[in-house]
C-alpha positions in Angstrom: 94.5 126.9 135.8 96.7 123.8 135.5 97.5 122.5 132.1 96.1 119.1 131.3 97.7 116.4 129.2 94.9 116.2 126.7 96.8 117.9 124.0 99.6 115.3 124.1 97.3 112.4 124.2 95.2 113.7 121.3 98.2 113.8 118.9 99.0 110.1 119.8 95.6 108.8 119.1 94.8 107.5 115.6 91.7 109.0 114.0 89.2 106.6 112.6 87.8 107.2 109.2 84.0 107.3 109.2 82.1 106.4 106.0 78.4 107.0 106.1 76.4 103.8 105.9 74.5 105.2 102.9 77.8 105.7 101.0 79.4 102.3 101.8 79.7 100.1 98.8 78.7 102.8 96.3 82.0 102.5 94.5 81.6 98.7 94.2 78.1 99.2 92.9 79.1 101.9 90.4 81.9 99.8 89.0 79.9 96.5 89.0 82.2 94.7 91.4 80.7 92.4 94.0 81.1 93.6 97.6 83.0 90.5 98.7 85.7 91.1 96.0 88.5 93.7 95.9 88.2 96.3 93.2 90.9 95.7 90.6 93.5 98.5 90.1 92.6 99.0 86.5 89.1 100.0 87.5 90.5 102.6 89.9 92.1 104.5 87.1 90.6 108.0 86.8 89.0 108.8 83.5 88.3 112.3 82.1 84.6 111.4 82.1 84.4 110.6 85.8 82.4 112.9 88.0 84.1 114.8 90.8 82.4 112.5 93.4 83.6 109.4 91.5 87.2 110.8 91.3 87.1 111.4 95.0 86.0 107.8 95.7 88.6 106.3 93.4 91.4 108.4 95.0 90.3 107.4 98.5 90.1 103.7 97.5 93.7 103.9 96.0 95.1 105.5 99.1 93.2 103.3 101.6 94.0 100.1 99.8 97.4 99.7 101.6 96.2 101.1 105.0 94.1 98.1 105.9 96.8 95.4 105.6 97.9 95.6 109.2 
């Protein structure tokens, strides 16, 4: 069989991050920030009382904050 170029093209493609529609806006809702406003950095600080799910959402929000500026 001949080799295809799919392996090379796969590595060049950017993967899109998919967030379930049911989970979209859940961090805004939990923190009490309206959807049309950015979440302030002081609210993204991880507290010892945060649940594992809330920690994961806050870490994702911190990391993704700079990715969307392009």
